[in-house]
C-alpha positions in Angstrom: 122.0 96.2 82.0 125.3 94.4 81.2 128.3 95.6 83.2 131.6 96.7 81.5 135.0 97.1 83.1 136.9 100.4 83.0 140.6 100.4 83.5 143.2 103.1 83.9 146.8 103.5 84.9 148.2 105.7 87.7 151.1 105.6 90.1 150.7 102.9 92.9 151.0 105.6 95.6 148.3 107.7 94.1 145.9 104.6 93.9 146.6 103.7 97.5 146.1 107.3 98.8 142.9 107.6 96.8 141.5 104.3 97.9 142.2 105.2 101.5 140.1 108.4 101.1 137.3 106.5 99.3 137.4 103.8 102.0 137.0 106.5 104.7 134.0 107.8 102.8 132.5 104.3 102.6 133.1 103.9 98.9 135.3 102.0 96.6 136.9 102.9 93.2 134.1 101.3 91.2 131.5 103.4 93.0 133.5 106.6 92.5 134.1 105.9 88.8 130.4 105.2 88.3 129.5 108.5 90.0 132.0 110.3 87.7 130.5 108.7 84.6 127.0 109.7 85.8 128.2 113.3 86.2 129.8 113.2 82.7 126.5 112.0 81.2 124.3 114.3 83.2 126.3 117.4 82.3 127.3 116.3 78.8 130.6 117.7 79.7 134.0 116.8 81.2 134.7 120.4 82.3 134.5 119.4 86.0 137.5 117.2 85.4 139.7 119.9 83.8 142.4 121.2 86.0 146.0 122.1 86.1 145.6 124.9 83.6 143.3 126.8 86.1 146.3 128.3 87.9 145.0 131.8 86.8 142.0 131.2 89.2 142.5 132.4 92.7 142.7 129.9 95.5 139.2 130.6 97.0 137.7 130.1 93.5 139.5 126.8 93.1 138.3 125.6 96.5 134.7 126.7 95.7 134.9 124.7 92.4 136.3 121.7 94.2 133.6 121.9 96.9 130.9 122.2 94.2 132.2 119.1 92.5 132.3 117.0 95.7 128.8 118.1 96.6 127.6 117.0 93.2 128.8 113.5 94.0 127.1 113.1 97.3 124.1 110.8 97.6 121.5 111.8 100.2 121.3 109.4 103.1 118.0 108.2 104.4 119.2 108.2 108.0 120.9 110.6 110.3 124.5 109.5 110.8 124.7 110.6 114.4 121.8 108.3 115.2 123.9 105.2 114.2 127.0 103.7 115.9 130.0 102.9 113.7 129.0 99.2 113.8 125.4 100.0 112.8 126.6 102.1 109.9 129.0 99.4 108.7 126.2 96.8 108.9 123.9 99.1 107.0 126.5 99.4 104.2 126.9 95.6 104.1 123.2 95.1 104.0 122.8 97.6 101.2 125.3 95.6 99.2 123.5 92.4 99.9 126.4 91.0 101.9 124.4 90.5 105.2 
């Protein structure tokens, strides 16, 4: 399948903050965007992206919706994280990307 580039504009501080969170999760922006598009296609809906106007929802409901969205993005791991050192986990990520 041929790749295509997706571009978007946002404030630099927002990009830096988001990239830091993704980096901590072992992901990059391309991987996160790919997951978002997969969710859009799977659900045939962008409703999980709609926010801001949901202020009528109580805070616990908003947190539950956010947790549900995050859980939908997680990819099951084929190893137990606590069994790996930080270096082993980083090497595994590099291997999975064909970099080692």
